[in-house]
C-alpha positions in Angstrom: -23.7 -31.3 -41.0 -22.1 -32.7 -37.8 -18.7 -32.9 -39.6 -19.0 -29.2 -40.6 -19.9 -28.1 -37.1 -17.0 -30.1 -35.6 -14.6 -28.6 -38.2 -15.9 -25.1 -37.5 -15.4 -25.6 -33.7 -11.9 -27.1 -34.2 -11.0 -24.1 -36.4 -12.1 -21.6 -33.7 -10.2 -23.5 -31.0 -7.1 -23.5 -33.3 -7.4 -19.8 -34.1 -7.8 -18.7 -30.5 -5.0 -20.9 -29.2 -2.6 -19.3 -31.7 -2.7 -16.0 -29.9 -0.5 -17.2 -27.0 1.3 -14.5 -25.1 4.9 -15.1 -24.2 6.5 -13.9 -21.0 9.6 -11.6 -21.0 12.1 -12.2 -18.2 10.4 -9.5 -16.1 7.0 -11.3 -16.5 5.5 -8.8 -19.0 3.3 -10.7 -21.5 3.7 -10.0 -25.2 3.1 -11.3 -28.8 5.4 -10.4 -31.7 3.9 -10.6 -35.2 6.8 -10.7 -37.5 6.6 -8.6 -40.7 7.8 -9.7 -44.0 11.0 -9.1 -45.8 13.5 -8.7 -42.9 14.9 -11.7 -41.2 17.5 -9.9 -39.1 16.7 -9.2 -35.5 17.6 -5.8 -34.0 21.1 -5.8 -32.6 22.9 -4.2 -29.7 24.1 -0.7 -30.8 21.4 -0.2 -33.4 18.6 2.4 -33.1 14.9 1.6 -33.4 12.2 3.9 -34.8 8.8 2.8 -33.6 5.2 3.8 -32.9 3.6 2.8 -29.6 0.2 3.2 -28.0 -0.9 2.5 -24.4 -4.5 2.0 -23.4 -6.2 1.2 -20.1 -8.2 -2.0 -20.4 -10.8 -1.0 -17.9 -12.1 2.0 -19.8 -10.4 1.6 -23.2 -8.9 5.1 -22.9 -5.7 5.9 -24.7 -3.0 7.0 -22.3 -0.4 7.8 -25.0 0.0 7.2 -28.7 2.6 8.2 -31.3 0.7 6.8 -34.3 -0.6 10.2 -35.3 2.5 12.1 -34.1 6.3 11.9 -34.2 7.5 8.3 -33.8 9.9 7.4 -31.0 13.6 6.7 -31.5 15.5 4.4 -29.1 19.1 3.3 -28.9 19.4 -0.4 -28.2 21.8 -1.0 -25.4 21.7 -4.4 -23.8 22.8 -3.0 -20.5 19.8 -0.6 -20.4 16.8 -2.4 -22.0 14.6 -1.9 -19.1 12.4 -4.2 -17.1 8.7 -4.7 -17.6 8.7 -2.4 -20.6 8.5 -2.7 -24.4 12.2 -2.2 -24.8 12.9 -5.4 -22.9 11.9 -7.4 -26.0 13.5 -5.3 -28.8 16.3 -7.8 -29.4 13.6 -10.3 -30.5 12.1 -7.9 -33.0 12.8 -6.9 -36.6 11.9 -4.0 -38.9 8.2 -4.3 -39.7 7.2 -6.3 -36.6 4.1 -5.5 -34.7 4.0 -6.1 -30.9 1.1 -6.4 -28.5 2.0 -6.3 -24.8 0.2 -6.3 -21.5 1.4 -4.4 -18.4 -0.2 -5.3 -15.1 -0.8 -2.2 -12.9 -0.3 -4.3 -9.7 3.1 -5.5 -11.0 4.2 -1.9 -11.6 3.2 -1.0 -8.1 5.0 -4.0 -6.7 8.2 -2.9 -8.6 7.8 0.6 -7.2 7.4 2.0 -10.7 4.1 3.6 -10.0 1.4 4.2 -7.4 -2.3 3.5 -7.5 -4.4 6.6 -8.1 -7.7 7.7 -9.8 -6.4 6.6 -13.2 -4.3 3.5 -12.4 -6.3 1.1 -10.2 -5.5 -2.2 -8.8 -6.2 -5.2 -11.1 -6.2 -3.0 -14.2 -4.0 -3.7 -17.2 -2.4 -1.4 -19.7 -2.8 -2.8 -23.3 0.1 -1.8 -25.5 0.8 -2.1 -29.1 3.8 -1.1 -31.1 5.2 -1.3 -34.6 8.9 -1.3 -35.5 9.1 1.2 -38.4 12.9 1.3 -39.1 16.2 0.1 -37.7 19.3 2.4 -38.0 22.9 1.7 -37.6 24.2 5.2 -37.0 22.9 8.4 -35.4 23.5 10.2 -38.8 20.7 8.1 -40.3 18.4 8.9 -37.4 19.1 12.6 -37.7 18.2 12.6 -41.4 15.0 10.5 -40.7 14.0 12.7 -37.8 14.3 15.8 -40.0 11.9 14.1 -42.5 9.5 13.2 -39.7 9.5 16.8 -38.3 8.8 18.1 -41.8 5.9 15.8 -42.2 4.5 16.9 -38.8 4.8 20.6 -39.9 3.1 19.9 -43.2 0.2 18.2 -41.2 -0.2 21.3 -39.0 -0.3 23.7 -42.0 -2.9 21.6 -43.8 -5.3 21.8 -40.9 
C-alpha cells in the first residue's frame, strides 16, 4: 500500500512538473504542444492561419476568441514579430501546434502597451490559447482558403 501511495505521489509530481512554461525574449511565458505529422517549423515569409482566445484570469471572462468565427491570418516577418505577443514565438511553431501563453497586465502597462482600467487591473493575467491551423507559402493560397472560410461563416449564419 505504501509503495502504491508513493508511486501515485511521484506520478502527480512528474505530471505537474511537465507543464513548465518557457519564456520568450520579451518575458512572456508560453507552452507549445506540438501536433503530429509536421516536423517543419514556420519560416520567415510564410503565412500562418490560426485561432486564438484571450481570457482574463481574475474572472474567467473571454476577451476575444476566433474559435467560433473567422480564423486569423498573419504574415511571418522576422523584423515585425512583435514583443510580448503570441506572434513572437511563431518561428518555434508548426502546423497543428497548440499554444498556451500568459500575458501579465503589469508588464503591458510597463511597456506602455495599455493602461489600467475597470477591465484590466494590476496583478491580473491574460490567459491565451492558440492553435496553428495551416501554414501557407503564398498569398494566393491564403486568398483561396479565406474564401472557403468566409463561405463557411455565411453557411453558419443561414443555418441559424
